[in-house]
FIDOPA-869357 format. One record per atom (N, C-alpha, C): atom name; x, z, y. Coordinates in steps of 0.05 Angstrom, whole numbers, plus 5000, padded with zeros to 4 digits. Layout:
<nodes>
site  xx  zz  yy
CA  X  Z  Y
...
</nodes>
This chain:
<nodes>
site  xx  zz  yy
N  3948  5178  1836
CA  3965  5194  1816
C  3949  5186  1786
N  3970  5176  1772
CA  3968  5177  1738
C  3969  5198  1724
N  3948  5204  1702
CA  3947  5226  1688
C  3965  5221  1672
N  3988  5201  1663
CA  3996  5199  1643
C  4024  5219  1642
N  4019  5237  1618
CA  4050  5253  1619
C  4039  5272  1632
N  4021  5279  1646
CA  4015  5301  1659
C  3999  5321  1647
N  4001  5349  1646
CA  3996  5374  1635
C  3974  5384  1650
N  3947  5390  1641
CA  3926  5393  1649
C  3913  5417  1636
N  3904  5437  1646
CA  3892  5459  1639
C  3861  5456  1641
N  3852  5461  1631
CA  3819  5460  1621
C  3804  5484  1609
N  3791  5501  1626
CA  3774  5520  1623
C  3753  5514  1611
N  3734  5529  1598
CA  3713  5523  1581
C  3703  5496  1572
N  3724  5493  1547
CA  3729  5467  1538
C  3719  5460  1512
N  3699  5480  1501
CA  3692  5481  1477
C  3661  5452  1468
N  3655  5451  1498
CA  3628  5435  1500
C  3623  5427  1516
N  3603  5409  1528
CA  3599  5397  1546
C  3618  5377  1566
N  3617  5384  1595
CA  3634  5375  1610
C  3662  5380  1607
N  3668  5402  1598
CA  3696  5410  1589
C  3708  5396  1567
N  3692  5392  1547
CA  3701  5384  1522
C  3707  5351  1531
N  3688  5340  1548
CA  3693  5307  1554
C  3709  5304  1568
N  3716  5321  1591
CA  3744  5327  1608
C  3770  5325  1590
N  3771  5345  1568
CA  3795  5338  1548
C  3794  5321  1535
N  3775  5304  1528
CA  3778  5280  1509
C  3784  5254  1531
N  3774  5258  1551
CA  3778  5233  1575
C  3805  5238  1581
N  3822  5262  1580
CA  3850  5265  1592
C  3874  5265  1579
N  3861  5261  1549
CA  3881  5255  1531
C  3877  5224  1520
N  3853  5213  1528
CA  3857  5185  1525
C  3869  5170  1546
N  3879  5187  1572
CA  3885  5181  1598
C  3915  5182  1596
N  3925  5196  1575
CA  3954  5201  1563
C  3964  5228  1577
N  3944  5245  1585
CA  3958  5271  1589
C  3959  5290  1566
N  3974  5312  1570
CA  3974  5328  1551
C  3960  5356  1557
N  3941  5374  1541
CA  3921  5393  1552
C  3923  5416  1540
N  3918  5433  1556
CA  3915  5468  1548
C  3888  5474  1548
N  3873  5475  1533
CA  3847  5479  1528
C  3842  5516  1524
N  3821  5523  1541
CA  3809  5547  1528
C  3776  5553  1528
N  3776  5569  1508
CA  3741  5579  1503
C  3740  5607  1496
N  3717  5614  1500
CA  3711  5642  1478
C  3716  5634  1455
N  3697  5615  1444
CA  3693  5610  1412
C  3717  5587  1408
N  3737  5600  1396
CA  3764  5582  1382
C  3754  5561  1363
N  3738  5573  1348
CA  3723  5555  1323
C  3719  5531  1336
N  3697  5535  1359
CA  3686  5515  1370
C  3706  5493  1376
N  3728  5505  1388
CA  3749  5483  1402
C  3767  5468  1372
N  3771  5483  1353
CA  3784  5474  1335
C  3767  5446  1320
N  3741  5453  1316
CA  3726  5434  1314
C  3727  5408  1322
N  3735  5407  1346
CA  3733  5379  1368
C  3767  5373  1366
N  3786  5394  1370
CA  3807  5380  1375
C  3828  5393  1356
N  3852  5378  1353
CA  3874  5393  1333
C  3896  5395  1351
N  3908  5420  1347
CA  3929  5425  1360
C  3953  5410  1350
N  3969  5403  1371
CA  3992  5389  1365
C  4012  5391  1391
N  4035  5372  1392
CA  4050  5378  1412
C  4037  5367  1444
N  4015  5350  1442
CA  3997  5353  1463
C  3975  5368  1473
N  3964  5385  1449
CA  3945  5398  1457
C  3947  5429  1452
N  3943  5448  1468
CA  3945  5474  1461
C  3917  5484  1463
N  3910  5504  1438
CA  3880  5512  1446
C  3882  5542  1442
N  3874  5555  1459
CA  3867  5576  1458
C  3842  5593  1469
N  3837  5623  1457
CA  3815  5634  1450
C  3821  5653  1481
N  3799  5646  1504
CA  3807  5669  1524
C  3773  5663  1537
N  3773  5697  1545
CA  3750  5700  1558
C  3755  5703  1590
N  3747  5678  1610
CA  3754  5670  1631
C  3750  5705  1652
N  3732  5711  1642
CA  3724  5737  1661
C  3744  5757  1656
N  3761  5762  1645
CA  3783  5778  1631
C  3810  5769  1638
N  3823  5781  1665
CA  3843  5774  1673
C  3869  5779  1661
N  3865  5793  1634
CA  3888  5796  1619
C  3893  5768  1603
N  3859  5755  1594
CA  3860  5735  1573
C  3870  5708  1597
N  3863  5708  1614
CA  3867  5684  1633
C  3905  5690  1638
N  3912  5706  1643
CA  3937  5708  1645
C  3958  5696  1623
N  3945  5703  1595
CA  3960  5707  1570
C  3957  5668  1562
N  3941  5660  1573
CA  3922  5633  1569
C  3952  5616  1583
N  3958  5620  1612
CA  3965  5611  1630
C  3995  5609  1618
N  4003  5637  1616
CA  4031  5639  1597
C  4041  5621  1574
N  4019  5620  1554
CA  4019  5605  1531
C  4024  5577  1532
N  4010  5566  1563
CA  4014  5540  1568
C  4042  5531  1582
N  4050  5547  1593
CA  4079  5546  1606
C  4092  5543  1582
N  4094  5567  1566
CA  4108  5570  1543
C  4117  5535  1529
N  4086  5523  1518
CA  4085  5502  1505
C  4100  5480  1525
N  4088  5469  1543
CA  4093  5444  1561
C  4113  5452  1584
N  4124  5478  1588
CA  4142  5482  1608
C  4134  5476  1639
N  4110  5463  1642
CA  4096  5459  1667
C  4073  5466  1673
N  4054  5454  1690
CA  4028  5455  1695
C  4023  5438  1720
N  4007  5414  1713
CA  4004  5395  1737
C  3979  5397  1748
N  3964  5401  1733
CA  3931  5402  1741
C  3915  5425  1730
N  3897  5442  1743
CA  3882  5461  1731
C  3852  5452  1741
N  3833  5453  1712
CA  3807  5449  1718
C  3797  5472  1714
N  3778  5486  1729
CA  3773  5508  1731
C  3742  5502  1724
N  3732  5500  1701
CA  3709  5489  1684
C  3686  5510  1677
N  3704  5527  1667
CA  3682  5545  1650
C  3663  5561  1672
N  3637  5556  1654
CA  3621  5570  1677
C  3588  5574  1659
N  3574  5594  1666
CA  3546  5598  1658
C  3527  5599  1680
N  3499  5589  1670
CA  3483  5587  1689
C  3458  5612  1686
N  3433  5611  1705
CA  3420  5630  1693
C  3390  5624  1708
N  3368  5634  1700
CA  3343  5617  1708
C  3324  5645  1706
N  3315  5655  1733
CA  3303  5679  1734
C  3296  5687  1761
N  3272  5699  1771
CA  3276  5708  1795
C  3293  5735  1802
N  3297  5735  1823
CA  3315  5756  1834
C  3306  5789  1826
N  3280  5784  1835
CA  3268  5812  1830
C  3266  5820  1802
N  3260  5803  1787
CA  3263  5808  1750
C  3283  5808  1740
N  3312  5799  1748
CA  3332  5798  1737
C  3352  5821  1737
N  3361  5840  1714
CA  3381  5859  1714
C  3406  5847  1729
N  3411  5870  1744
CA  3437  5862  1760
C  3460  5852  1745
N  3463  5869  1720
CA  3490  5860  1702
C  3486  5831  1694
N  3465  5807  1698
CA  3470  5786  1699
C  3486  5771  1719
N  3473  5778  1742
CA  3486  5770  1770
C  3519  5779  1765
N  3527  5798  1756
CA  3549  5810  1757
C  3564  5790  1733
N  3555  5781  1710
CA  3571  5760  1688
C  3572  5735  1704
N  3556  5724  1718
CA  3558  5706  1728
C  3579  5703  1746
N  3588  5721  1764
CA  3602  5721  1780
C  3637  5728  1770
N  3628  5742  1744
CA  3653  5746  1734
C  3671  5721  1721
N  3646  5707  1705
CA  3658  5684  1703
C  3661  5657  1713
N  3637  5653  1725
CA  3641  5628  1745
C  3664  5633  1770
N  3658  5662  1792
CA  3678  5663  1810
C  3714  5670  1795
N  3706  5696  1786
CA  3730  5710  1786
C  3751  5695  1763
N  3737  5676  1742
CA  3747  5670  1725
C  3768  5647  1735
N  3758  5632  1758
CA  3775  5604  1768
C  3796  5622  1792
N  3786  5648  1796
CA  3805  5656  1815
C  3833  5670  1798
N  3820  5685  1775
CA  3848  5696  1754
C  3866  5666  1746
N  3853  5649  1730
CA  3873  5618  1725
C  3884  5608  1750
N  3868  5603  1772
CA  3890  5596  1796
C  3906  5611  1804
N  3902  5638  1800
CA  3928  5654  1815
C  3948  5654  1794
N  3952  5657  1773
CA  3975  5654  1747
C  3981  5633  1746
N  3969  5608  1748
CA  3977  5583  1748
C  3993  5568  1773
N  3986  5582  1794
CA  3987  5572  1826
C  4022  5564  1827
N  4032  5577  1826
CA  4069  5576  1825
C  4076  5552  1806
N  4069  5549  1788
CA  4075  5519  1770
C  4065  5503  1786
N  4040  5501  1792
CA  4022  5478  1802
C  4031  5469  1830
N  4043  5489  1849
CA  4053  5480  1876
C  4083  5475  1865
N  4096  5478  1843
CA  4121  5465  1840
C  4120  5441  1838
N  4096  5430  1820
CA  4093  5405  1818
C  4077  5387  1833
N  4073  5395  1855
CA  4055  5388  1881
C  4028  5374  1863
N  4015  5394  1846
CA  3993  5379  1829
C  3969  5385  1845
N  3944  5396  1831
CA  3922  5395  1841
C  3908  5420  1818
N  3889  5429  1835
CA  3869  5457  1831
C  3846  5446  1833
N  3833  5447  1817
CA  3799  5438  1810
C  3783  5456  1807
N  3759  5457  1817
CA  3734  5472  1809
C  3713  5456  1805
N  3696  5461  1785
CA  3678  5447  1777
C  3648  5466  1786
N  3633  5458  1808
CA  3615  5473  1819
C  3596  5466  1826
N  3572  5458  1841
CA  3550  5452  1833
C  3535  5448  1866
N  3512  5435  1864
CA  3496  5432  1884
C  3492  5460  1895
N  3490  5474  1883
CA  3478  5507  1882
C  3504  5527  1899
N  3531  5504  1897
CA  3545  5519  1921
C  3542  5507  1954
N  3527  5483  1952
CA  3521  5479  1976
C  3491  5481  1989
N  3473  5498  1970
CA  3448  5499  1974
C  3432  5524  1952
N  3421  5538  1968
CA  3418  5561  1947
C  3393  5548  1928
N  3389  5559  1906
CA  3371  5549  1887
C  3351  5565  1879
N  3329  5576  1884
CA  3308  5589  1870
C  3307  5593  1842
N  3310  5621  1831
CA  3311  5620  1805
C  3346  5628  1794
N  3359  5616  1815
CA  3382  5615  1806
C  3401  5631  1828
N  3397  5654  1833
CA  3407  5668  1861
C  3436  5679  1846
N  3448  5688  1821
CA  3468  5697  1812
C  3488  5668  1809
N  3470  5644  1797
CA  3489  5619  1798
C  3498  5611  1830
N  3478  5609  1843
CA  3480  5592  1873
C  3506  5614  1890
N  3501  5641  1884
CA  3529  5658  1897
C  3553  5659  1887
N  3552  5655  1859
CA  3581  5648  1844
C  3594  5614  1854
N  3573  5601  1857
CA  3586  5575  1871
C  3594  5573  1896
N  3576  5584  1909
CA  3582  5587  1941
C  3606  5602  1937
N  3609  5624  1923
CA  3637  5638  1933
C  3663  5617  1928
N  3658  5607  1902
CA  3672  5589  1887
C  3690  5569  1909
N  3668  5563  1921
CA  3672  5529  1937
C  3688  5545  1966
N  3678  5568  1973
CA  3690  5580  2001
C  3721  5590  1988
N  3731  5599  1968
CA  3756  5611  1963
C  3769  5583  1955
N  3758  5561  1944
CA  3771  5539  1945
C  3782  5527  1972
N  3764  5517  1990
CA  3764  5509  2012
C  3788  5530  2026
N  3790  5552  2027
CA  3804  5572  2042
C  3830  5566  2031
N  3838  5560  1998
CA  3857  5558  1984
C  3875  5531  2000
N  3853  5509  1994
CA  3866  5480  2006
C  3877  5480  2030
N  3863  5500  2047
CA  3880  5498  2075
C  3899  5514  2078
N  3905  5542  2062
CA  3930  5549  2061
C  3949  5526  2047
N  3949  5512  2036
CA  3967  5495  2019
C  3966  5464  2029
N  3954  5468  2053
CA  3951  5442  2069
C  3980  5420  2066
N  3996  5434  2077
CA  4029  5420  2075
C  4051  5426  2054
N  4034  5430  2031
CA  4053  5432  2004
C  4053  5413  1990
N  4035  5395  1992
CA  4033  5376  1971
C  4019  5377  1950
N  4012  5400  1949
CA  3988  5412  1924
C  3957  5415  1938
N  3939  5391  1917
CA  3913  5390  1938
C  3895  5403  1914
N  3870  5413  1932
CA  3856  5426  1917
C  3826  5413  1925
N  3806  5408  1900
CA  3785  5399  1905
C  3761  5414  1882
N  3734  5402  1892
CA  3713  5414  1880
C  3697  5390  1881
N  3688  5397  1853
CA  3659  5369  1844
C  3633  5392  1842
N  3616  5375  1852
CA  3591  5384  1843
C  3574  5362  1821
N  3580  5370  1798
CA  3557  5351  1782
C  3523  5351  1787
N  3509  5336  1786
CA  3483  5334  1786
C  3475  5353  1759
N  3449  5344  1752
CA  3438  5354  1727
C  3448  5342  1703
N  3467  5353  1690
CA  3483  5343  1663
C  3477  5346  1641
N  3478  5329  1618
CA  3466  5337  1594
C  3491  5351  1584
N  3491  5378  1589
CA  3510  5393  1581
C  3504  5422  1568
N  3520  5435  1553
CA  3514  5456  1543
C  3500  5487  1567
N  3509  5483  1592
CA  3508  5506  1607
C  3481  5517  1608
N  3461  5500  1611
CA  3434  5506  1618
C  3428  5515  1588
N  3427  5506  1563
CA  3422  5519  1540
C  3424  5552  1547
N  3453  5556  1549
CA  3454  5582  1550
C  3462  5601  1580
N  3442  5589  1587
CA  3436  5597  1614
C  3427  5625  1614
N  3430  5649  1632
CA  3421  5673  1621
C  3395  5678  1633
N  3373  5695  1621
CA  3346  5699  1625
C  3353  5725  1643
N  3328  5738  1652
CA  3325  5763  1665
C  3341  5783  1656
N  3338  5784  1626
CA  3344  5806  1609
C  3378  5806  1604
N  3384  5780  1613
CA  3413  5768  1601
C  3413  5761  1580
N  3391  5751  1565
CA  3395  5734  1538
C  3389  5711  1541
N  3402  5688  1523
CA  3408  5666  1531
C  3379  5643  1535
N  3381  5630  1552
CA  3349  5619  1555
C  3344  5609  1534
N  3362  5590  1516
CA  3350  5574  1492
C  3347  5541  1504
N  3333  5529  1493
CA  3324  5504  1499
C  3319  5497  1536
N  3337  5479  1531
CA  3337  5468  1568
C  3310  5462  1581
N  3296  5459  1599
CA  3272  5451  1607
C  3270  5428  1615
N  3299  5408  1621
CA  3302  5384  1630
C  3304  5357  1602
N  3288  5338  1612
CA  3294  5320  1593
C  3326  5302  1588
N  3337  5315  1569
CA  3370  5305  1564
C  3371  5278  1572
N  3349  5261  1559
CA  3356  5233  1559
C  3358  5218  1588
N  3349  5240  1605
CA  3345  5232  1632
C  3367  5233  1647
N  3391  5254  1642
CA  3410  5262  1653
C  3433  5249  1654
N  3457  5259  1674
CA  3479  5249  1673
C  3497  5253  1647
N  3511  5237  1630
CA  3519  5249  1612
C  3543  5262  1616
N  3550  5281  1597
CA  3575  5294  1605
C  3599  5276  1604
N  3602  5256  1589
CA  3629  5234  1588
C  3627  5220  1613
N  3604  5219  1627
CA  3605  5198  1654
C  3613  5220  1683
N  3602  5247  1682
CA  3621  5261  1691
C  3648  5265  1694
N  3657  5271  1665
CA  3686  5273  1660
C  3702  5247  1675
N  3684  5228  1673
CA  3706  5202  1682
C  3706  5200  1709
N  3680  5212  1727
CA  3675  5209  1753
C  3705  5230  1759
N  3704  5256  1747
CA  3720  5279  1755
C  3751  5270  1757
N  3757  5254  1733
CA  3785  5245  1734
C  3795  5222  1743
N  3777  5206  1759
CA  3781  5181  1768
C  3784  5199  1800
N  3771  5220  1804
CA  3771  5233  1833
C  3800  5247  1833
N  3801  5264  1811
CA  3832  5277  1815
C  3852  5250  1812
N  3855  5232  1799
CA  3874  5214  1809
C  3878  5207  1831
N  3852  5200  1853
CA  3853  5190  1877
C  3858  5212  1899
N  3857  5241  1889
CA  3862  5265  1905
C  3843  5271  1924
N  3814  5264  1920
CA  3798  5266  1933
C  3789  5299  1942
N  3775  5305  1966
CA  3773  5330  1976
C  3752  5341  1959
N  3730  5330  1955
CA  3697  5338  1942
C  3691  5313  1927
N  3671  5315  1913
CA  3660  5300  1899
C  3625  5307  1896
N  3608  5298  1902
CA  3579  5303  1897
C  3571  5277  1882
N  3568  5284  1859
CA  3559  5265  1837
C  3534  5240  1834
N  3522  5254  1850
CA  3489  5243  1842
C  3483  5236  1877
N  3467  5220  1874
CA  3452  5210  1893
C  3437  5231  1911
N  3417  5246  1887
CA  3399  5267  1900
C  3415  5294  1912
N  3442  5296  1893
CA  3455  5313  1900
C  3470  5314  1940
N  3474  5286  1939
CA  3482  5281  1967
C  3465  5279  1986
N  3440  5273  1974
CA  3411  5282  1994
C  3403  5306  1998
N  3401  5320  1979
CA  3395  5347  1988
C  3420  5361  2004
N  3447  5360  2000
CA  3465  5370  2017
C  3466  5359  2047
N  3457  5332  2054
CA  3455  5323  2080
C  3428  5333  2093
N  3407  5340  2072
CA  3386  5348  2085
C  3385  5379  2089
N  3401  5392  2076
CA  3401  5424  2084
C  3422  5429  2108
N  3433  5405  2112
CA  3453  5414  2142
C  3433  5405  2162
N  3414  5386  2161
CA  3406  5372  2181
C  3376  5379  2181
N  3364  5392  2166
CA  3336  5398  2161
C  3332  5426  2146
N  3343  5451  2154
CA  3344  5463  2131
C  3316  5477  2119
N  3301  5477  2139
CA  3276  5488  2138
C  3258  5468  2123
N  3260  5445  2131
CA  3241  5422  2112
C  3253  5426  2079
N  3283  5427  2075
CA  3300  5425  2051
C  3279  5454  2038
N  3277  5483  2048
CA  3272  5503  2035
C  3242  5494  2018
N  3222  5487  2026
CA  3202  5471  2022
C  3211  5449  2002
N  3226  5429  2005
CA  3221  5412  1990
C  3242  5423  1956
N  3259  5441  1961
CA  3269  5458  1942
C  3249  5466  1923
N  3240  5484  1939
CA  3212  5503  1929
C  3201  5484  1914
N  3190  5463  1924
CA  3167  5449  1904
C  3183  5437  1882
N  3206  5430  1883
CA  3220  5414  1856
C  3221  5437  1841
N  3233  5456  1847
CA  3233  5481  1823
C  3207  5494  1813
N  3186  5495  1831
CA  3165  5502  1825
C  3155  5482  1801
N  3156  5454  1800
CA  3146  5432  1778
C  3164  5435  1760
N  3187  5445  1756
CA  3203  5451  1728
C  3188  5457  1706
N  3188  5446  1689
CA  3176  5463  1667
C  3189  5495  1654
N  3159  5509  1654
CA  3171  5533  1653
C  3181  5553  1673
N  3173  5539  1703
CA  3195  5553  1722
C  3182  5587  1727
N  3206  5597  1728
CA  3194  5626  1738
C  3176  5630  1761
N  3173  5608  1784
CA  3168  5612  1803
C  3140  5609  1802
N  3124  5594  1778
CA  3099  5598  1767
C  3082  5619  1765
N  3100  5645  1772
CA  3088  5667  1767
C  3078  5677  1791
N  3083  5663  1818
CA  3078  5663  1842
C  3051  5658  1848
N  3034  5669  1867
CA  3010  5662  1878
C  3021  5638  1888
N  3010  5614  1895
CA  3015  5593  1908
C  2997  5588  1941
N  3010  5584  1961
CA  2996  5585  1991
C  2969  5563  1980
</nodes>
């Protein structure tokens, strides 16, 4: 499937992977409907025209998602592809995290995708198009210090897998991506235990996959109508180890995140 002249909806498009997806989709000849909570940031990167719609949307709000999809259909008369990219992360021990932090992650990462999918579904099925979720290795394997994030990604993948099965004979495809650690804004705005922004990422940005590389891999997978895409060797190894040796993986994952700079796990006494 070529993206030429397709209409692609992308949530969370003001930065990181979402912005890179929009830029790459335009370069491949698609028209794009882009949303973000910060409309000004969208306007700093993209100019509205006959191929670009910019819309202020908080995906955690059902009414916002409904208005965004309606505006997309009004401008382009159809939707071929929906990429549920909007998301936030967290970095805190569950025992210290305020419950509203976990609820915020579920509202954005899970419910945001549900809302946008619900309202765009009739248009996508009419086009025999594609519904996409940007997930994470945290959707296959729970990660310490990221309980809310892992829960939201597990929920997202379960929702998408069930929906893919429902749509199996309709010509509509559903797929989900699991990027590795990517040089994007999601970790910089990750929530701390009290809901405040984490600020600086603890990971070396120069050693991470670029948002542009992630976007190119995702669009290639959409064109090939793949089912899933785990995008790094580390991610693939983690998924298979967790299936085959879950106890060993518990210890490996704990050790990995314990050694992360400023890890909340360092507050605990080590055996």
